[in-house]
C-alpha positions in Angstrom: -37.2 229.6 175.6 -40.8 230.0 176.5 -43.2 231.3 174.0 -46.2 233.4 175.0 -49.6 232.0 173.8 -50.9 233.6 170.7 -53.2 236.6 171.0 -56.3 235.5 169.1 -58.0 239.0 169.2 -54.9 240.6 167.7 -54.6 238.0 165.1 -58.3 238.3 164.1 -57.8 242.1 164.0 -54.8 241.8 161.6 -56.7 239.3 159.4 -59.7 241.6 159.1 -57.6 244.6 158.4 -55.7 242.7 155.7 -58.9 241.5 154.1 -60.3 245.0 154.0 -57.1 246.4 152.4 -56.9 243.5 149.9 -60.5 244.0 148.8 -59.9 247.8 148.3 -56.6 247.2 146.4 -58.2 244.5 144.2 -61.0 246.9 143.2 -58.5 249.7 142.5 -56.3 247.5 140.4 -59.1 246.0 138.4 -60.6 249.4 137.8 -63.9 248.3 139.4 -66.0 251.3 140.6 -67.3 250.5 144.1 -70.5 252.3 145.0 -70.4 255.1 147.5 -72.0 252.8 150.1 -69.3 250.0 149.6 -66.4 252.5 149.8 -67.9 254.0 153.0 -68.5 250.5 154.4 -64.8 249.5 153.8 -63.6 252.8 155.4 -65.9 252.7 158.4 -65.2 249.0 159.2 -61.5 249.6 158.9 -61.7 252.6 161.3 -63.7 250.6 163.9 -61.4 247.6 163.7 -58.4 249.9 164.2 -60.0 251.8 167.1 -61.8 249.0 169.0 -60.3 245.8 167.7 -63.6 244.7 166.3 -66.3 246.2 164.1 -69.4 245.2 165.9 -70.6 245.7 169.5 -73.4 243.1 169.9 -71.8 239.7 170.9 -74.6 237.8 169.3 -73.7 239.1 165.8 -70.4 237.2 165.7 -67.9 235.0 167.5 -66.2 236.5 170.5 -62.7 236.3 169.0 -63.7 237.6 165.6 -63.1 241.2 164.4 -66.1 241.2 161.9 -69.6 240.1 162.3 -71.1 237.4 160.2 -72.9 239.9 157.9 -69.9 242.1 157.6 -67.8 239.1 156.5 -70.4 238.2 153.9 -70.5 241.8 152.6 -66.7 241.9 152.4 -66.7 238.7 150.4 -69.3 240.2 148.0 -67.1 243.2 147.5 -64.0 241.1 146.9 -65.9 239.0 144.4 -67.0 242.2 142.6 -63.4 243.4 142.5 -62.3 240.1 140.9 -65.1 240.3 138.4 -66.8 237.2 139.7 -70.5 236.7 140.4 -71.2 237.4 144.1 -72.0 234.4 146.1 -75.8 233.7 146.4 -77.4 234.3 149.8 -79.2 231.4 151.1 -82.5 232.2 152.8 -84.6 229.9 154.8 -88.0 229.3 153.6 -90.7 230.8 155.8 -91.9 228.7 158.7 -95.3 227.2 158.7 -97.7 226.8 161.6 -97.1 223.0 161.5 -93.3 223.5 162.2 -93.9 225.3 165.5 
């Protein structure tokens, strides 16, 4: 029996929806109050993934086969950490470039 190759876009879509639902459920179970912005973020990203299969339009913001952009993924991880009661991961920033580096 021949198997069809996996649909990477559908798999990324399911993974993103599962991660969004998991973060919301973890916050509800732990009794953590998400800010209005965080609740709206989870809802709007979930709607866009359901409708379009991905939550961002600019291909430079994420990999072609991914459903969430890099920044959306980072924010989702912060919300999930908040729901678990952990400290959110630190954001690493590059130091400003100097004229000698150009």
